[in-house]
ZATORTI-125949 format. One record per residue: residue number from 1; residue in three letters; z, y, x of N, C-alpha, C in turn. Coordinates in Angstrom, 1 decimal, always signed. Example, Ala and Ser with C-alpha at 12.3 -4.5 7.8 and 13.67 -1.06 7.14 Angstrom:
BEGIN
<pos: 1 code: ALA n.Z: +7.8 n.Y: -5.7 n.X: +13.2 ca.Z: +7.8 ca.Y: -4.5 ca.X: +12.3 c.Z: +7.8 c.Y: -3.3 c.X: +13.2> $
<pos: 2 code: SER n.Z: +7.1 n.Y: -2.2 n.X: +12.8 ca.Z: +7.1 ca.Y: -1.1 ca.X: +13.7 c.Z: +7.9 c.Y: +0.0 c.X: +12.9> $
//
This chain:
BEGIN
<pos: 1 code: MET n.Z: +46.5 n.Y: +107.4 n.X: +73.3 ca.Z: +47.5 ca.Y: +107.9 ca.X: +72.3 c.Z: +48.8 c.Y: +108.3 c.X: +73.0> $
<pos: 2 code: VAL n.Z: +49.4 n.Y: +109.4 n.X: +72.7 ca.Z: +50.6 ca.Y: +109.9 ca.X: +73.3 c.Z: +51.8 c.Y: +109.4 c.X: +72.5> $
<pos: 3 code: GLU n.Z: +52.8 n.Y: +108.9 n.X: +73.2 ca.Z: +54.0 ca.Y: +108.4 ca.X: +72.6 c.Z: +55.2 c.Y: +109.2 c.X: +73.2> $
<pos: 4 code: GLU n.Z: +56.1 n.Y: +109.7 n.X: +72.3 ca.Z: +57.3 ca.Y: +110.4 ca.X: +72.8 c.Z: +58.5 c.Y: +109.6 c.X: +72.6> $
<pos: 5 code: PHE n.Z: +59.4 n.Y: +109.6 n.X: +73.6 ca.Z: +60.6 ca.Y: +108.9 ca.X: +73.5 c.Z: +61.8 c.Y: +109.8 c.X: +73.8> $
<pos: 6 code: LEU n.Z: +62.7 n.Y: +109.9 n.X: +72.8 ca.Z: +63.9 ca.Y: +110.7 ca.X: +72.8 c.Z: +65.0 c.Y: +109.9 c.X: +72.2> $
<pos: 7 code: ASP n.Z: +66.0 n.Y: +109.7 n.X: +73.0 ca.Z: +67.2 ca.Y: +108.8 ca.X: +72.5 c.Z: +66.7 c.Y: +107.4 c.X: +72.2> $
<pos: 8 code: ASP n.Z: +65.7 n.Y: +106.9 n.X: +73.0 ca.Z: +65.2 ca.Y: +105.6 ca.X: +72.8 c.Z: +64.8 c.Y: +104.9 c.X: +74.1> $
<pos: 9 code: ASP n.Z: +65.8 n.Y: +104.6 n.X: +74.9 ca.Z: +65.6 ca.Y: +103.9 ca.X: +76.2 c.Z: +64.8 c.Y: +102.6 c.X: +76.1> $
<pos: 10 code: THR n.Z: +65.2 n.Y: +101.8 n.X: +75.1 ca.Z: +64.6 ca.Y: +100.5 ca.X: +74.9 c.Z: +63.1 c.Y: +100.7 c.X: +74.7> $
<pos: 11 code: GLY n.Z: +62.7 n.Y: +101.6 n.X: +73.8 ca.Z: +61.3 ca.Y: +101.8 ca.X: +73.5 c.Z: +60.6 c.Y: +102.3 c.X: +74.7> $
<pos: 12 code: TYR n.Z: +61.2 n.Y: +103.3 n.X: +75.4 ca.Z: +60.6 ca.Y: +103.8 ca.X: +76.6 c.Z: +60.3 c.Y: +102.8 c.X: +77.7> $
<pos: 13 code: LEU n.Z: +61.4 n.Y: +102.0 n.X: +78.0 ca.Z: +61.2 ca.Y: +101.0 ca.X: +79.1 c.Z: +60.3 c.Y: +99.9 c.X: +78.6> $
<pos: 14 code: THR n.Z: +60.2 n.Y: +99.6 n.X: +77.4 ca.Z: +59.2 ca.Y: +98.6 ca.X: +76.9 c.Z: +57.8 c.Y: +99.2 c.X: +77.1> $
<pos: 15 code: TRP n.Z: +57.6 n.Y: +100.4 n.X: +76.8 ca.Z: +56.3 ca.Y: +101.1 ca.X: +77.0 c.Z: +55.9 c.Y: +101.0 c.X: +78.4> $
<pos: 16 code: THR n.Z: +56.8 n.Y: +101.3 n.X: +79.4 ca.Z: +56.4 ca.Y: +101.3 ca.X: +80.8 c.Z: +56.1 c.Y: +99.9 c.X: +81.3> $
<pos: 17 code: ARG n.Z: +56.8 n.Y: +98.9 n.X: +80.8 ca.Z: +56.5 ca.Y: +97.5 ca.X: +81.2 c.Z: +55.1 c.Y: +97.1 c.X: +80.6> $
<pos: 18 code: ARG n.Z: +54.8 n.Y: +97.5 n.X: +79.4 ca.Z: +53.5 ca.Y: +97.2 ca.X: +78.8 c.Z: +52.3 c.Y: +98.0 c.X: +79.3> $
<pos: 19 code: HIS n.Z: +52.6 n.Y: +99.1 n.X: +79.9 ca.Z: +51.5 ca.Y: +100.0 ca.X: +80.4 c.Z: +51.8 c.Y: +100.4 c.X: +81.9> $
<pos: 20 code: PRO n.Z: +51.8 n.Y: +99.4 n.X: +82.8 ca.Z: +52.2 ca.Y: +99.7 ca.X: +84.2 c.Z: +51.2 c.Y: +100.7 c.X: +84.9> $
<pos: 21 code: ARG n.Z: +50.0 n.Y: +100.8 n.X: +84.3 ca.Z: +49.0 ca.Y: +101.7 ca.X: +84.9 c.Z: +49.0 c.Y: +103.0 c.X: +84.1> $
<pos: 22 code: GLY n.Z: +49.9 n.Y: +103.2 n.X: +83.2 ca.Z: +50.0 ca.Y: +104.4 ca.X: +82.4 c.Z: +50.7 c.Y: +105.6 c.X: +83.1> $
<pos: 23 code: PHE n.Z: +51.0 n.Y: +106.6 n.X: +82.4 ca.Z: +51.6 ca.Y: +107.8 ca.X: +82.9 c.Z: +52.7 c.Y: +108.3 c.X: +82.0> $
<pos: 24 code: VAL n.Z: +53.7 n.Y: +108.9 n.X: +82.7 ca.Z: +54.9 ca.Y: +109.4 ca.X: +82.0 c.Z: +55.1 c.Y: +110.9 c.X: +82.4> $
<pos: 25 code: LEU n.Z: +55.3 n.Y: +111.7 n.X: +81.3 ca.Z: +55.7 ca.Y: +113.1 ca.X: +81.5 c.Z: +57.2 c.Y: +113.2 c.X: +81.3> $
<pos: 26 code: ASN n.Z: +57.9 n.Y: +113.6 n.X: +82.3 ca.Z: +59.3 ca.Y: +113.8 ca.X: +82.1 c.Z: +59.5 c.Y: +115.3 c.X: +81.8> $
<pos: 27 code: CYS n.Z: +60.3 n.Y: +115.6 n.X: +80.8 ca.Z: +60.5 ca.Y: +117.0 ca.X: +80.4 c.Z: +61.8 c.Y: +117.1 c.X: +79.7> $
<pos: 28 code: ALA n.Z: +62.3 n.Y: +118.3 n.X: +79.5 ca.Z: +63.5 ca.Y: +118.6 ca.X: +78.8 c.Z: +63.5 c.Y: +118.1 c.X: +77.3> $
<pos: 29 code: ARG n.Z: +64.6 n.Y: +117.9 n.X: +76.7 ca.Z: +64.7 ca.Y: +117.5 ca.X: +75.3 c.Z: +63.8 c.Y: +118.5 c.X: +74.5> $
<pos: 30 code: ASN n.Z: +64.0 n.Y: +119.8 n.X: +74.8 ca.Z: +63.2 ca.Y: +120.8 ca.X: +74.1 c.Z: +62.3 c.Y: +121.4 c.X: +75.2> $
<pos: 31 code: PRO n.Z: +61.1 n.Y: +120.8 n.X: +75.4 ca.Z: +60.2 ca.Y: +121.1 ca.X: +76.5 c.Z: +59.8 c.Y: +122.5 c.X: +76.7> $
<pos: 32 code: GLY n.Z: +59.8 n.Y: +123.0 n.X: +77.9 ca.Z: +59.3 ca.Y: +124.3 ca.X: +78.2 c.Z: +58.4 c.Y: +124.2 c.X: +79.4> $
<pos: 33 code: ASP n.Z: +57.7 n.Y: +125.2 n.X: +79.8 ca.Z: +56.8 ca.Y: +125.1 ca.X: +80.9 c.Z: +57.5 c.Y: +125.1 c.X: +82.3> $
<pos: 34 code: ASP n.Z: +58.8 n.Y: +125.3 n.X: +82.3 ca.Z: +59.5 ca.Y: +125.3 ca.X: +83.6 c.Z: +59.8 c.Y: +123.9 c.X: +84.2> $
<pos: 35 code: TYR n.Z: +59.8 n.Y: +122.9 n.X: +83.4 ca.Z: +60.0 ca.Y: +121.5 ca.X: +83.9 c.Z: +59.2 c.Y: +120.5 c.X: +83.2> $
<pos: 36 code: LEU n.Z: +58.0 n.Y: +120.2 n.X: +83.8 ca.Z: +57.1 ca.Y: +119.2 ca.X: +83.4 c.Z: +56.6 c.Y: +118.4 c.X: +84.6> $
<pos: 37 code: VAL n.Z: +57.1 n.Y: +117.1 n.X: +84.7 ca.Z: +56.8 ca.Y: +116.3 ca.X: +85.9 c.Z: +56.1 c.Y: +115.1 c.X: +85.4> $
<pos: 38 code: LEU n.Z: +54.9 n.Y: +114.9 n.X: +86.0 ca.Z: +54.0 ca.Y: +113.8 ca.X: +85.7 c.Z: +54.2 c.Y: +112.6 c.X: +86.7> $
<pos: 39 code: HIS n.Z: +54.5 n.Y: +111.4 n.X: +86.2 ca.Z: +54.7 ca.Y: +110.2 ca.X: +87.0 c.Z: +53.7 c.Y: +109.1 c.X: +86.6> $
<pos: 40 code: HIS n.Z: +53.5 n.Y: +108.2 n.X: +87.5 ca.Z: +52.9 ca.Y: +106.9 ca.X: +87.2 c.Z: +54.0 c.Y: +106.1 c.X: +86.5> $
<pos: 41 code: ALA n.Z: +53.6 n.Y: +105.3 n.X: +85.5 ca.Z: +54.6 ca.Y: +104.5 ca.X: +84.7 c.Z: +55.5 c.Y: +103.6 c.X: +85.6> $
<pos: 42 code: ASP n.Z: +54.9 n.Y: +103.2 n.X: +86.7 ca.Z: +55.7 ca.Y: +102.3 ca.X: +87.6 c.Z: +56.5 c.Y: +103.1 c.X: +88.7> $
<pos: 43 code: CYS n.Z: +56.6 n.Y: +104.4 n.X: +88.6 ca.Z: +57.4 ca.Y: +105.2 ca.X: +89.6 c.Z: +58.9 c.Y: +104.8 c.X: +89.5> $
<pos: 44 code: TYR n.Z: +59.4 n.Y: +104.5 n.X: +90.7 ca.Z: +60.8 ca.Y: +104.1 ca.X: +90.8 c.Z: +61.8 c.Y: +105.1 c.X: +90.4> $
<pos: 45 code: THR n.Z: +61.4 n.Y: +106.4 n.X: +90.4 ca.Z: +62.3 ca.Y: +107.5 ca.X: +90.0 c.Z: +62.5 c.Y: +107.6 c.X: +88.5> $
<pos: 46 code: ILE n.Z: +61.7 n.Y: +106.9 n.X: +87.7 ca.Z: +61.9 ca.Y: +107.0 ca.X: +86.3 c.Z: +62.0 c.Y: +105.6 c.X: +85.6> $
<pos: 47 code: GLY n.Z: +62.3 n.Y: +104.6 n.X: +86.4 ca.Z: +62.4 ca.Y: +103.3 ca.X: +85.8 c.Z: +63.2 c.Y: +102.2 c.X: +86.4> $
<pos: 48 code: ASP n.Z: +63.9 n.Y: +102.5 n.X: +87.5 ca.Z: +64.7 ca.Y: +101.5 ca.X: +88.2 c.Z: +66.1 c.Y: +101.6 c.X: +87.7> $
<pos: 49 code: GLY n.Z: +66.5 n.Y: +101.2 n.X: +86.6 ca.Z: +67.8 ca.Y: +101.3 ca.X: +86.1 c.Z: +68.1 c.Y: +102.7 c.X: +85.5> $
<pos: 50 code: PRO n.Z: +69.2 n.Y: +102.8 n.X: +84.8 ca.Z: +69.5 ca.Y: +104.2 ca.X: +84.2 c.Z: +69.7 c.Y: +105.2 c.X: +85.3> $
<pos: 51 code: ALA n.Z: +69.1 n.Y: +106.4 n.X: +85.0 ca.Z: +69.2 ca.Y: +107.5 ca.X: +86.0 c.Z: +70.7 c.Y: +107.9 c.X: +86.1> $
<pos: 52 code: HIS n.Z: +71.2 n.Y: +107.8 n.X: +87.3 ca.Z: +72.6 ca.Y: +108.2 ca.X: +87.6 c.Z: +73.6 c.Y: +107.7 c.X: +86.6> $
<pos: 53 code: SER n.Z: +73.4 n.Y: +106.4 n.X: +86.2 ca.Z: +74.3 ca.Y: +105.8 ca.X: +85.2 c.Z: +74.2 c.Y: +106.4 c.X: +83.8> $
<pos: 54 code: ARG n.Z: +73.2 n.Y: +107.1 n.X: +83.5 ca.Z: +73.0 ca.Y: +107.7 ca.X: +82.2 c.Z: +71.7 c.Y: +107.1 c.X: +81.6> $
<pos: 55 code: SER n.Z: +71.4 n.Y: +107.5 n.X: +80.4 ca.Z: +70.2 ca.Y: +107.1 ca.X: +79.7 c.Z: +69.0 c.Y: +107.8 c.X: +80.2> $
<pos: 56 code: TRP n.Z: +67.9 n.Y: +107.2 n.X: +80.1 ca.Z: +66.6 ca.Y: +107.8 ca.X: +80.5 c.Z: +66.1 c.Y: +108.9 c.X: +79.5> $
<pos: 57 code: THR n.Z: +66.4 n.Y: +108.7 n.X: +78.3 ca.Z: +65.8 ca.Y: +109.5 ca.X: +77.2 c.Z: +66.9 c.Y: +110.3 c.X: +76.4> $
<pos: 58 code: THR n.Z: +68.0 n.Y: +110.5 n.X: +77.0 ca.Z: +69.1 ca.Y: +111.3 ca.X: +76.3 c.Z: +69.0 c.Y: +112.7 c.X: +76.8> $
<pos: 59 code: SER n.Z: +69.2 n.Y: +112.9 n.X: +78.1 ca.Z: +69.1 ca.Y: +114.3 ca.X: +78.6 c.Z: +67.7 c.Y: +114.8 c.X: +78.7> $
<pos: 60 code: TYR n.Z: +66.8 n.Y: +113.9 n.X: +78.9 ca.Z: +65.4 ca.Y: +114.3 ca.X: +79.1 c.Z: +64.6 c.Y: +113.5 c.X: +78.0> $
<pos: 61 code: GLN n.Z: +63.4 n.Y: +114.0 n.X: +77.8 ca.Z: +62.4 ca.Y: +113.3 ca.X: +76.9 c.Z: +61.3 c.Y: +112.7 c.X: +77.8> $
<pos: 62 code: LYS n.Z: +60.8 n.Y: +111.6 n.X: +77.5 ca.Z: +59.7 ca.Y: +110.9 ca.X: +78.2 c.Z: +58.5 c.Y: +110.9 c.X: +77.2> $
<pos: 63 code: VAL n.Z: +57.4 n.Y: +111.4 n.X: +77.7 ca.Z: +56.2 ca.Y: +111.4 ca.X: +76.9 c.Z: +55.2 c.Y: +110.5 c.X: +77.7> $
<pos: 64 code: CYS n.Z: +54.6 n.Y: +109.5 n.X: +77.0 ca.Z: +53.8 ca.Y: +108.5 ca.X: +77.7 c.Z: +52.4 c.Y: +108.4 c.X: +77.1> $
<pos: 65 code: ALA n.Z: +51.5 n.Y: +108.1 n.X: +78.0 ca.Z: +50.1 ca.Y: +107.9 ca.X: +77.6 c.Z: +49.4 c.Y: +107.1 c.X: +78.7> $
<pos: 66 code: ASN n.Z: +48.2 n.Y: +106.7 n.X: +78.3 ca.Z: +47.4 ca.Y: +105.9 ca.X: +79.3 c.Z: +46.6 c.Y: +106.8 c.X: +80.2> $
<pos: 67 code: SER n.Z: +46.5 n.Y: +108.1 n.X: +80.0 ca.Z: +45.8 ca.Y: +109.0 ca.X: +80.9 c.Z: +46.5 c.Y: +110.2 c.X: +81.2> $
<pos: 68 code: GLU n.Z: +46.3 n.Y: +110.7 n.X: +82.4 ca.Z: +46.9 ca.Y: +112.0 ca.X: +82.8 c.Z: +46.4 c.Y: +113.1 c.X: +81.9> $
<pos: 69 code: ALA n.Z: +45.1 n.Y: +113.1 n.X: +81.6 ca.Z: +44.5 ca.Y: +114.2 ca.X: +80.7 c.Z: +45.3 c.Y: +114.3 c.X: +79.4> $
<pos: 70 code: GLU n.Z: +45.6 n.Y: +113.2 n.X: +78.8 ca.Z: +46.3 ca.Y: +113.3 ca.X: +77.5 c.Z: +47.7 c.Y: +114.0 c.X: +77.6> $
<pos: 71 code: LEU n.Z: +48.4 n.Y: +113.7 n.X: +78.7 ca.Z: +49.7 ca.Y: +114.3 ca.X: +78.9 c.Z: +49.6 c.Y: +115.8 c.X: +79.3> $
<pos: 72 code: GLN n.Z: +48.5 n.Y: +116.1 n.X: +80.1 ca.Z: +48.3 ca.Y: +117.5 ca.X: +80.4 c.Z: +48.0 c.Y: +118.3 c.X: +79.2> $
<pos: 73 code: GLU n.Z: +47.2 n.Y: +117.7 n.X: +78.3 ca.Z: +46.9 ca.Y: +118.4 ca.X: +77.0 c.Z: +48.2 c.Y: +118.6 c.X: +76.2> $
<pos: 74 code: TRP n.Z: +49.0 n.Y: +117.5 n.X: +76.1 ca.Z: +50.3 ca.Y: +117.6 ca.X: +75.4 c.Z: +51.1 c.Y: +118.7 c.X: +76.0> $
<pos: 75 code: ALA n.Z: +51.2 n.Y: +118.8 n.X: +77.3 ca.Z: +52.0 ca.Y: +119.9 ca.X: +77.9 c.Z: +51.5 c.Y: +121.2 c.X: +77.6> $
<pos: 76 code: ARG n.Z: +50.2 n.Y: +121.4 n.X: +77.7 ca.Z: +49.6 ca.Y: +122.7 ca.X: +77.3 c.Z: +49.8 c.Y: +123.1 c.X: +75.9> $
<pos: 77 code: SER n.Z: +49.6 n.Y: +122.1 n.X: +75.0 ca.Z: +49.7 ca.Y: +122.5 ca.X: +73.6 c.Z: +51.2 c.Y: +122.7 c.X: +73.2> $
<pos: 78 code: ARG n.Z: +52.1 n.Y: +122.0 n.X: +73.8 ca.Z: +53.6 ca.Y: +122.2 ca.X: +73.4 c.Z: +54.3 c.Y: +123.3 c.X: +74.2> $
<pos: 79 code: THR n.Z: +53.8 n.Y: +123.5 n.X: +75.4 ca.Z: +54.6 ca.Y: +124.5 ca.X: +76.2 c.Z: +53.8 c.Y: +125.6 c.X: +76.8> $
<pos: 80 code: GLY n.Z: +52.5 n.Y: +125.5 n.X: +76.8 ca.Z: +51.6 ca.Y: +126.4 ca.X: +77.4 c.Z: +51.5 c.Y: +126.2 c.X: +78.9> $
<pos: 81 code: GLY n.Z: +52.2 n.Y: +125.2 n.X: +79.4 ca.Z: +52.3 ca.Y: +124.9 ca.X: +80.9 c.Z: +51.4 c.Y: +123.7 c.X: +81.3> $
<pos: 82 code: THR n.Z: +51.5 n.Y: +123.5 n.X: +82.6 ca.Z: +50.8 ca.Y: +122.4 ca.X: +83.2 c.Z: +51.8 c.Y: +121.5 c.X: +84.0> $
<pos: 83 code: ALA n.Z: +51.7 n.Y: +120.2 n.X: +83.9 ca.Z: +52.7 ca.Y: +119.3 ca.X: +84.5 c.Z: +52.3 c.Y: +119.3 c.X: +86.0> $
<pos: 84 code: SER n.Z: +53.4 n.Y: +119.2 n.X: +86.8 ca.Z: +53.2 ca.Y: +119.0 ca.X: +88.3 c.Z: +53.4 c.Y: +117.5 c.X: +88.5> $
<pos: 85 code: ARG n.Z: +52.8 n.Y: +117.0 n.X: +89.6 ca.Z: +52.8 ca.Y: +115.6 ca.X: +89.9 c.Z: +54.1 c.Y: +115.3 c.X: +90.7> $
<pos: 86 code: CYS n.Z: +54.7 n.Y: +114.2 n.X: +90.4 ca.Z: +55.9 ca.Y: +113.7 ca.X: +91.1 c.Z: +55.5 c.Y: +113.5 c.X: +92.6> $
<pos: 87 code: GLY n.Z: +56.4 n.Y: +113.9 n.X: +93.5 ca.Z: +56.2 ca.Y: +113.8 ca.X: +94.9 c.Z: +56.4 c.Y: +112.4 c.X: +95.4> $
<pos: 88 code: ALA n.Z: +57.0 n.Y: +111.5 n.X: +94.6 ca.Z: +57.3 ca.Y: +110.2 ca.X: +95.1 c.Z: +56.1 c.Y: +109.2 c.X: +94.8> $
<pos: 89 code: CYS n.Z: +55.5 n.Y: +109.4 n.X: +93.6 ca.Z: +54.5 ca.Y: +108.4 ca.X: +93.2 c.Z: +53.1 c.Y: +108.9 c.X: +93.3> $
<pos: 90 code: TRP n.Z: +52.9 n.Y: +110.2 n.X: +93.6 ca.Z: +51.5 ca.Y: +110.7 ca.X: +93.7 c.Z: +51.1 c.Y: +111.0 c.X: +95.2> $
<pos: 91 code: THR n.Z: +51.9 n.Y: +110.4 n.X: +96.1 ca.Z: +51.6 ca.Y: +110.7 ca.X: +97.6 c.Z: +50.5 c.Y: +109.7 c.X: +98.1> $
//
């Protein structure tokens, strides 16, 4: 099941804690195919305190699921694009 988080840091951070082996798609508030980044839920770039002293889900939207395939399908259906993998957590 895909869950979207917009303006909901508490819900997003709760989801990542409950699904440490899940996946997170980071995208713009109004997603386009130009910025779709796929992370592991425990990636330090999307979960170690607020990003640059801001909210995680205000400037960007987080889309979460237990499988990469679900998020790639979400990206295709919403934007026509494919998510690229984060260089920090997919190495």
